[in-house]
C-alpha positions as CSV (number, residue, x, y, z in Angstrom):
1,M,0.0,0.2,-0.2
2,L,0.7,3.6,-0.9
3,E,1.7,5.9,2.3
4,G,1.4,9.4,2.4
5,A,-0.9,12.3,-0.2
6,I,-1.3,11.7,-3.0
7,H,-2.0,15.7,-4.9
8,R,-4.2,17.0,-7.1
9,D,-1.8,19.0,-9.1
10,N,0.0,15.4,-9.9
11,P,0.4,15.4,-13.9
12,V,-1.4,11.7,-13.6
13,I,-3.4,12.7,-12.0
14,R,-4.8,15.9,-13.4
15,R,-4.8,14.2,-16.6
16,Y,-6.6,11.8,-15.2
17,M,-9.1,13.6,-13.9
18,N,-9.2,15.6,-17.1
19,L,-9.8,12.5,-18.9
20,L,-12.9,11.6,-16.2
21,F,-14.7,14.9,-16.9
22,E,-14.5,14.3,-20.6
23,Q,-15.6,10.8,-19.8
24,G,-18.2,12.0,-18.0
25,R,-19.7,13.6,-20.6
26,H,-20.9,10.7,-22.4
27,D,-21.0,8.0,-19.9
28,K,-24.1,8.7,-17.4
29,A,-22.8,5.8,-14.4
30,V,-18.9,7.7,-14.6
31,S,-21.2,11.4,-14.7
32,S,-22.8,9.8,-11.4
33,A,-19.8,8.2,-9.4
34,F,-18.2,12.1,-9.9
35,Y,-22.0,14.0,-8.6
36,R,-21.7,11.4,-5.7
37,V,-17.9,12.8,-4.6
38,T,-19.1,16.9,-5.7
39,N,-22.3,16.4,-3.2
40,L,-20.2,14.0,-0.3
41,L,-21.8,11.4,-0.7
42,A,-18.5,9.4,-1.3
43,P,-14.6,10.0,-1.0
44,P,-12.6,11.1,-3.7
45,S,-10.4,8.7,-3.8
46,S,-13.7,6.4,-5.2
47,L,-12.9,7.5,-8.0
48,L,-9.9,5.8,-8.5
49,A,-12.0,2.4,-8.2
50,P,-10.5,-0.1,-10.5
51,R,-14.2,-0.3,-11.8
52,W,-14.2,3.8,-13.3
53,A,-10.6,4.1,-13.3
54,L,-11.3,1.5,-16.7
55,R,-14.0,2.7,-17.6
56,V,-12.0,6.3,-18.0
57,L,-9.2,4.6,-19.4
58,R,-11.3,2.6,-22.2
59,G,-13.0,6.3,-22.7
60,A,-10.3,7.5,-23.1
61,L,-8.8,4.7,-26.3
62,V,-12.5,4.3,-28.1
63,A,-12.8,6.9,-30.3
64,R,-16.4,8.7,-30.4
65,R,-19.1,8.6,-32.7
66,P,-20.3,12.1,-32.5
67,T,-23.5,11.8,-30.4
68,A,-26.5,14.9,-30.2
69,A,-26.2,16.9,-26.9
70,E,-29.0,15.8,-24.5
71,D,-27.2,12.0,-24.6
72,F,-24.8,13.9,-22.4
73,A,-24.1,13.4,-18.6
74,L,-22.2,16.7,-19.2
75,S,-22.5,20.0,-21.4
76,A,-19.2,20.7,-22.9
77,E,-19.3,24.0,-20.5
78,A,-19.9,22.0,-18.1
79,V,-16.3,19.8,-18.1
80,Q,-14.1,23.4,-19.3
81,D,-16.0,25.2,-15.5
82,L,-15.0,21.9,-13.7
83,R,-11.5,21.9,-15.5
84,A,-11.0,25.9,-14.2
85,R,-12.6,25.2,-10.7
86,H,-10.1,22.1,-10.5
87,V,-7.7,24.1,-11.6
88,A,-8.5,27.6,-9.1
89,Q,-8.5,25.1,-5.8
90,V,-4.9,23.3,-7.1
91,D,-3.7,27.1,-7.1
92,L,-5.3,28.2,-4.0
93,E,-3.2,25.3,-2.2
94,Q,-0.4,25.4,-3.9
95,G,-0.4,29.5,-1.9
96,A,-2.0,28.2,1.4
């Protein structure tokens, strides 16, 4: 087992979170898992569980066909907002 904290400014975690945000646009299960974390119903580490990691990584490898906007779990604007909030939170933590 790894000891110590894994910080969000870690490039691997940052890339994974970007992939998770993108996958959340297309996969309602991933989007729901993310919302459970943001609503404090699940710990943030739950997004790194093999179940979600495999879905996120598989989604990054599979070519996507265009889908109607109403089928997206998250809009492109929501993904952009989440990324901006993530960066702002990392900046805030680094400044503290």
